ROLUM-914604 format. One line per field, with one value per residue (C-alpha): residue in three letters; z, y, x. Coordinates in pm, whole numbers. Layout:
<nodes>
r <- ala ...
w <- Z ...
v <- Y ...
u <- X ...
</nodes>
This chain:
<nodes>
r <- met arg val ser gln phe glu pro ser ile gly gln glu glu tyr gln ala ile gln gln cys phe asp thr lys trp ile thr glu gly lys leu cys lys glu phe ser asp lys leu leu asp leu ile gly cys lys tyr gly val phe ala asn asn gly thr leu ser leu tyr met ala leu arg ser leu asn ile gly pro gly asp glu val leu val pro asn phe thr phe ile ala ser ala asn ser val ile met thr gly ala thr pro val phe val asp val glu glu glu thr phe his ile asp leu glu lys ala gln arg gln ile ser glu lys thr lys ala ile met pro val his ile tyr gly thr ser ala asn met lys lys ile lys glu phe ser glu lys asn gly leu lys ile val glu asp ala ala gln ala ile gly val asn trp gln gly asp his cys gly ser leu gly his val gly ser phe ser phe phe ala asp lys thr ile thr thr gly glu gly gly phe val cys thr asn asp glu lys thr tyr glu lys leu leu tyr ile arg asn gln gly arg ile asn arg gly ser phe ile his pro glu ile gly phe asn phe arg ile thr asp ile gln ala ala ile gly ile ala gln phe gly lys leu pro gln ile ile asp arg lys leu glu ile leu glu ile tyr lys asn asn leu gln asp ile glu lys ile lys ile his gln pro glu lys gly ser asn his val pro phe arg val ala ile thr asp ser asn gly arg gln gly leu met asp his met glu lys asn asn ile glu thr arg thr phe phe tyr pro leu his leu gln pro cys phe ser lys leu asp asp ser arg gly tyr leu asp gly asp met gln thr ser val lys leu tyr lys asn gly ile cys leu pro ser tyr pro ser met asp asn glu lys val glu tyr val cys lys thr ile arg asp tyr tyr gly leu gln
w <- 17110 17275 17293 17529 17451 17786 18118 18413 18511 18866 19064 19393 19448 19469 19669 19926 19936 20077 20373 20565 20564 20744 20977 21086 21058 20865 20554 20480 20335 20527 20504 20199 20007 20103 19979 19651 19602 19657 19397 19145 19203 19162 18832 18697 18819 19005 19350 19464 19409 19551 19483 19355 19346 18969 18660 18589 18934 18900 18591 18769 19060 18821 18652 18979 19121 18836 18916 18599 18642 18510 18213 18117 17813 17784 17454 17446 17166 16984 16983 17345 17608 17718 18071 17934 17843 18136 18385 18230 18255 18621 18696 18526 18237 17870 17672 17323 17089 16852 16580 16594 16358 16146 16195 16570 16695 16908 16921 16604 16724 16401 16445 16817 16738 16549 16857 17093 17251 17544 17753 17675 17990 17935 17690 17771 17566 17589 17568 17361 17338 17526 17314 17414 17256 17125 17449 17301 17058 17321 17562 17288 17204 17567 17624 17307 17413 17790 17866 18143 18045 18202 18085 18054 18111 18201 17954 17995 18287 18160 17861 17808 17587 17509 17832 18062 18191 18071 18340 18453 18152 18202 18496 18630 18519 18572 18572 18596 18756 18610 18544 18185 18256 18253 18633 18815 19156 19021 19033 19123 18994 19066 19019 19019 18993 19057 19191 19569 19560 19316 19545 19842 19642 19559 19927 20009 19717 19802 20183 20269 20248 20499 20476 20734 20855 21218 21213 21209 21087 20709 20555 20204 20030 19949 19904 19985 19699 19903 19823 20058 20165 20017 19674 19743 19842 19503 19336 19507 19393 19042 19047 19124 18807 18587 18397 18313 18214 17977 17830 17761 17602 17368 17285 17186 16975 16788 16710 16563 16362 16223 16118 15981 15827 15473 15474 15276 15411 15774 15960 16318 16528 16611 16842 16713 16721 17073 17241 17351 17328 17606 17407 17609 17319 16990 16772 16399 16116 15816 15512 15393 15713 16031 16029 15793 15974 16315 16214 16088 16412 16628 16430 16521 16895 16910 17115 16938 17027 16817 16855 17052 16919 16826 17114 16892 16788 17140 17205 17559 17430 17179 17425 17505 17482 17167 16894 16681 16518 16483 16135 16041 15799 16096 16265 15965 16116 16434 16225 15994 16286 16438 16109 16044 16388 16574 16907 16898 17212 17414 17779 17964 18031 17664 17539 17200 17074 17115 16954 16659 16634 16610 16340 16145 16162 16025 15748 15658 15617 15354 15187 15300 15432
v <- 11664 11695 11385 11388 11198 11019 11011 10796 10514 10631 10662 10587 10267 10461 10744 10501 10298 10581 10629 10343 10537 10823 10589 10417 10739 10541 10742 10650 10319 10032 9726 9849 9888 9530 9412 9602 9470 9110 9150 9294 9024 8754 8910 8969 8642 8783 8692 9040 9397 9749 10070 10398 10751 10734 10537 10740 10672 10310 10277 10459 10215 9921 10039 10118 9778 9627 9861 10066 10394 10639 10511 10258 10262 10138 10060 10246 10250 10582 10561 10589 10846 11049 10902 10583 10777 11020 10734 10621 10972 10988 10698 10877 10630 10718 10617 10491 10535 10255 10276 10056 9813 9967 9680 9633 9976 9784 9806 9687 9431 9433 9804 9752 9510 9788 10010 9761 9878 9770 10017 9861 9704 9675 9688 9848 9701 9920 9740 10011 10101 9789 9535 9323 9336 9002 8888 8562 8754 9009 8735 8575 8914 8991 8651 8685 9027 8978 9244 9294 9339 9624 9600 9931 9796 10133 10075 9698 9597 9291 9245 8907 8754 8390 8369 8533 8880 9167 9283 8927 8827 9033 9088 9359 9515 9860 9975 10309 10400 10751 10875 10747 10394 10087 10107 10424 10558 10914 10885 10579 10307 9947 9753 9375 9100 8730 8781 8813 9014 9263 9294 9366 9636 9789 9801 9997 10238 10329 10338 10578 10310 10070 9762 9857 10183 10279 10225 10519 10313 10339 10089 10235 10559 10552 10780 10807 10644 10518 10570 10594 10371 10631 10558 10184 10200 10353 10092 9803 9942 9980 9627 9496 9664 9547 9275 9519 9791 9555 9423 9774 9880 9582 9658 10013 9882 9650 9938 10133 9831 9762 10124 10204 9878 9978 10304 10221 10510 10409 10124 10031 9913 9542 9327 9085 8718 8601 8914 8991 9347 9577 9903 10180 10399 10309 10391 10447 10562 10766 10713 11065 11213 11285 11662 11696 11432 11569 11921 11784 11596 11896 12111 11854 11872 11548 11569 11393 11316 11253 10961 11008 11255 11066 11078 11149 11477 11592 11932 11832 11543 11748 11778 11410 11287 11084 11004 10813 11118 10995 11058 11070 10787 10571 10654 10669 10446 10656 10972 10822 10704 11052 11213 10964 10852 10951 10828 10806 10865 10547 10504 10274 10541 10644 10536 10383 10703 10889 10610 10604 10984 10966 10700 10904 11211 11013 10864 11210 11331 11062 11128 10800 10735
u <- 2668 3010 3231 3529 3848 3830 3648 3758 3524 3454 3133 2964 3164 3491 3335 3201 3522 3729 3493 3655 3983 3812 3623 3946 4153 4418 4496 4859 4983 4826 4604 4412 4737 4822 4481 4514 4869 4755 4481 4724 4986 4722 4609 4960 5108 5408 5537 5636 5522 5541 5354 5494 5358 5305 5399 5713 5857 5746 5967 6249 6229 6220 6540 6713 6624 6830 7122 7079 7264 7524 7720 7452 7223 6865 6691 6357 6097 6091 5710 5595 5501 5801 5796 5955 6269 6255 6267 6596 6738 6633 6868 7160 7157 7096 6787 6873 6579 6473 6210 5900 5728 5454 5209 5248 5369 5623 6001 6178 6432 6631 6690 6750 7033 7214 7202 7367 7694 7908 7707 7367 7226 6850 6564 6228 5942 5633 5299 5137 4767 4658 4845 5144 5485 5610 5769 5895 6116 6214 6324 6533 6684 6766 6927 7135 7264 7279 7017 6764 6399 6203 5842 5660 5309 5155 4871 4850 4631 4441 4674 4844 5110 5025 4825 5082 5003 5221 5461 5535 5745 6061 6292 6063 5734 5586 5222 5042 4709 4677 4325 4310 4433 4208 4187 4285 4376 4412 4789 4991 5218 5311 5636 5638 5898 5948 6300 6334 6659 6507 6206 6429 6605 6267 6174 6489 6441 6081 6100 6383 6651 6498 6280 6016 5867 5918 6293 6533 6828 6868 7114 7077 6984 6615 6318 5948 5759 5464 5096 4796 4510 4276 4424 4419 4050 3975 4195 4014 3678 3817 3954 3607 3480 3768 3577 3298 3547 3729 3404 3277 3607 3584 3219 3315 3603 3365 3128 3417 3531 3184 3134 3478 3597 3494 3693 4006 4212 4158 4325 4234 4528 4512 4725 4985 4887 4970 4834 4482 4353 4232 4213 4374 4268 4101 4401 4356 4580 4466 4688 4600 4743 4553 4508 4211 4008 4104 3997 3664 3603 3693 3448 3185 3267 3465 3783 4070 4429 4737 4973 5295 5551 5870 6117 6418 6249 6162 6326 6417 6630 6828 7117 7146 7504 7453 7701 7450 7296 6939 6803 6435 6513 6614 6284 6054 5784 5757 5739 5477 5263 5271 5169 4887 4768 4452 4316 3938 3728 3679 3584 3341 3078 3071 2729 2658 2497 2826 3029 2790 2812 3192 3162 2903 3128 3422 3208 3076 3434 3489 3153 3002 2652
</nodes>
């Protein structure tokens, strides 16, 4: 048996959905994008939203809409996908890395406070692995320090903090529809806000410096960050399957919990009280270190994945203009999570037989029946 790390939940519904684009011969951004946007805004609970080509550019647009740029600093969790930091660099600002909490995997606000300077303009909480950061504490922190909140909700469709959808709780929120996200359009991103002026800024940024297409007068510098109705057609079909996708993800999580809960060395990541859980991955830590278990799983044809490599250790960031001199001791939780963390296979089309096989393989590694 071969078990993939992930497979997108796509099928005939998506294939059939794109036909209308060919029937109408409208393949650029149009009415289907508007329909998909309306569905997303209704789910998230925001007044305004725009699409982007991908999640990285969505974050870039979110930052730019708040006038983040050269000379500014943005607090970014050290434990996240590199796009979180790259989007800051794209604006000309500097990402300032902050370690995370061991229990939640979210940004450590006590350590964040020590990184505040006169240049700090924003904080970017990342709703990691389908769990929400503690947005109550983050709002209090941002108000205390006069910071904007840019929510990286790339992995957080369907995820809430105390009943409010992630991405609606800061000044601006950013989502991704990459192939491995809860719903996908292949590539794609979405930026949302409740502030009309921020929304207007987003329109200029993504549409060549103008509000509407068809005009050749461009009041501002902008770019082409539009998507297509073909992508939106897929997104609408995906949106219709969202309840079933979430339910199946939770069913798979429960199978893992039931089979692995008695293994002392393993801990399955859980959301903080106040957050629900839509597992982007089933994330576990092995207190013995991940490599032995990963090697055993790979030998048994199970595709595994590590946790994120700490941003402060990324070779590409070694030349950042930084006087802080990050030390591993300052980032010990991020380093520990990377050394111990494993993402187990989890996707809606993964049948129970495969989930049970993964569990049996893990139990065999520990000598358990």
